[in-house]
C-alpha positions in Angstrom: 13.8 116.8 -169.5 14.7 120.4 -169.1 15.6 120.6 -172.8 12.1 119.4 -173.8 10.4 121.7 -171.3 12.2 124.8 -172.5 11.8 124.0 -176.2 8.1 123.2 -175.6 7.8 126.6 -173.9 9.6 128.2 -176.9 7.1 126.5 -179.3 4.0 127.6 -177.3 5.4 131.1 -176.7 6.1 131.4 -180.4 2.6 130.4 -181.3 1.1 132.8 -178.8 3.4 135.5 -180.0 2.4 134.9 -183.6 -1.4 135.1 -182.8 -1.0 138.2 -180.7 1.2 139.9 -183.3 -1.4 139.1 -186.0 -4.1 140.6 -183.8 -2.0 143.6 -183.0 -1.1 144.3 -186.6 -4.6 143.8 -187.9 -6.0 146.2 -185.2 -3.3 148.8 -185.9 -2.0 148.7 -182.4 1.5 147.4 -183.1 3.9 146.7 -185.9 6.3 143.8 -186.3 9.6 145.0 -185.1 11.7 142.3 -186.8 12.2 143.4 -190.4 12.3 139.9 -191.8 9.2 138.8 -190.0 7.5 142.0 -191.0 8.3 141.3 -194.6 7.2 137.7 -194.3 3.9 138.7 -192.6 3.1 141.1 -195.4 3.9 138.5 -198.0 1.8 135.7 -196.5 0.3 135.5 -193.1 0.3 131.7 -193.4 4.0 131.7 -194.2 4.5 133.9 -191.1 2.7 131.4 -188.9 4.4 128.4 -190.4 7.8 130.0 -189.9 7.0 130.8 -186.3 6.1 127.1 -185.7 8.7 125.4 -187.8 11.8 126.8 -186.1 10.9 125.7 -182.6 9.7 122.3 -183.9 13.0 121.8 -185.6 14.9 122.6 -182.4 12.7 120.3 -180.4 13.3 117.3 -182.8 16.9 118.0 -183.9 18.6 118.9 -180.6 19.9 115.9 -178.8 19.2 115.2 -175.1 22.8 116.0 -174.2 23.5 119.6 -175.2 26.5 121.9 -174.7 26.5 124.7 -172.2 26.6 127.2 -175.0 23.4 125.7 -176.6 21.7 125.5 -173.3 22.5 129.2 -172.7 21.1 130.1 -176.1 17.9 128.2 -175.3 17.6 130.1 -172.0 18.2 133.4 -173.8 15.6 132.6 -176.4 13.1 131.7 -173.6 13.8 135.0 -171.9 13.3 136.9 -175.2 9.9 135.3 -175.6 9.0 136.2 -172.1 9.9 139.8 -172.9 7.9 139.7 -176.2 4.9 138.3 -174.5 5.2 141.0 -171.8 5.2 143.6 -174.5 2.0 142.1 -176.0 0.5 142.2 -172.5 1.3 145.9 -172.3 -0.3 146.8 -175.6 -3.4 144.7 -174.8 -3.9 146.4 -171.5 -3.3 149.8 -173.1 -5.8 149.1 -175.8 -8.5 148.0 -173.4 -7.8 151.0 -171.2 -9.0 153.3 -173.9 -12.2 151.4 -174.8 
């Protein structure tokens, strides 16, 4: 159950991150910090979104219910990184509206 909850969180966080990144890049407020994702975004925004959705979906469907402690730890780390990324989006959004 925890596996599905965390991986579902990663999927939703990835989608929110993709949308907010797209808005931030289009508005000129941010840049994509990940070089590969920046390249992909500039090649095709659709490919960027599909990539952001595909990886979490693969994890959700390919990872078995019983997972190793290492894999569980990596899922926790990934969740934490998405919390950090979403917090960074919150900061630029608040900063942007502060100046309007």
